[in-house]
N, C-alpha and C positions, 0 to 999 in steps of 0.2 A: 359142817359140811367145811370146808375152805374153800373159798374160790377155787379157779381155776386164772391161772401167770398168764395178762398179757406179757408174750415179747416182741416187742417193735419190730423181727424179721420177723416177717412171713413165709411160705411156704418150702422151711428148711427142719434139717433136725434138728438144733440146740444140746448142748456138754456132752458131743458128740462125733469122731473124728472123724468128714466127713469130705471125699474129693466130687469137689465143687462139675470137676468136665461127665462126675454119671448120673451130678444132677438135673442136667437135663435130654436131650438124643431127638436126632435126628429124621424127619420127614420131606418124603421128597420131595423135592420141583421146592420144601418148604418156607422158611424164615419160619426159627419157633421163638418165641422167647420168654421166659417167666419168669416175673415178680419173684424180689428178693424185700426192699423197700422201698418206699414207696411214701415223701414227701415233701412241704414245702423249705426244707435242708438240703435234699440226700434222692438220691435216687439210685438204686444199686436192685439191676437187671443182669439173665445169664437167656446169651442166647446164643442158637445151632442157627447156622446154616446149610443149605444142599449146596453142590456143585453148582453156580452158573446162577446165586438167586444175591438178592440188592437189597440192602433200603439204599433207595435217589436223593440226589442232594440234599443236606435238609443245614441250616443250623435249630442253635438252642440257645438260652436263659445263661445254661448252667458253662459253666471245664468242662467236658467228660474225658474220659479215662477209658482203657481200650487193655485187655490184656487177656489173649491167641492162649485159650487153657489149651485144644488140640489142633489142629492143624492149620492150613493157612490163609488169610486171609489177606487184602487190597484193602488202605484204605487210600476214597483221596481229601485229603485238607485246604485247603485252600487249592492251592493249582498244582499242591503236591501229590506226587504218590506213592504209599508207603506200603510193600510189600511183608507181612508181618506173621511170624512162626508164635510155635508154644513155647507161654512162661516170656514173650518178648511184648511192651507196653506201647502205645502209645498217647499224649497230651494232646486232645484235640477245644482248643480255647476254644469261648464261649461270642456266637457275632459271625461264628466263624467257616462258612460252609464247607460240609463231610457232607462221604456216603459211602459206606461198608458195601464193596465182591467176594463173595466166594471161591476165592479160586478156583479148592475145590472140599468137600464138606468138612464143615470150622464151624472152633465153641466158642464162646468168646464170654467175660465177663469186664459188662460198661456202670461204670462208678458217675452218676452225673455228680455235678455238687451244686450246688443254686445260690 
């Protein structure tokens, strides 16, 4: 019997067309995350934010690239504030403080390269 193939991605189907915004759901009053990859080189995570929910200011050892999949989010990078909507991307450089806030319910894909 052949052993099951091991994939580097997790929590997501392979060899299938998927819509990332449908891979994570909203939960009232919460930030929800779904990790797709986590290793020493890269982290890929889906997030959903209910309106008014946030991840407070922090910094990372990696460069973080966010693409908004649905809704509108507010991103503070250093001293600058950016409002992003569906299809927009921002890069938050390593060691720079950043925060994320749900202007309305929104979903995003976060890729961090270490």
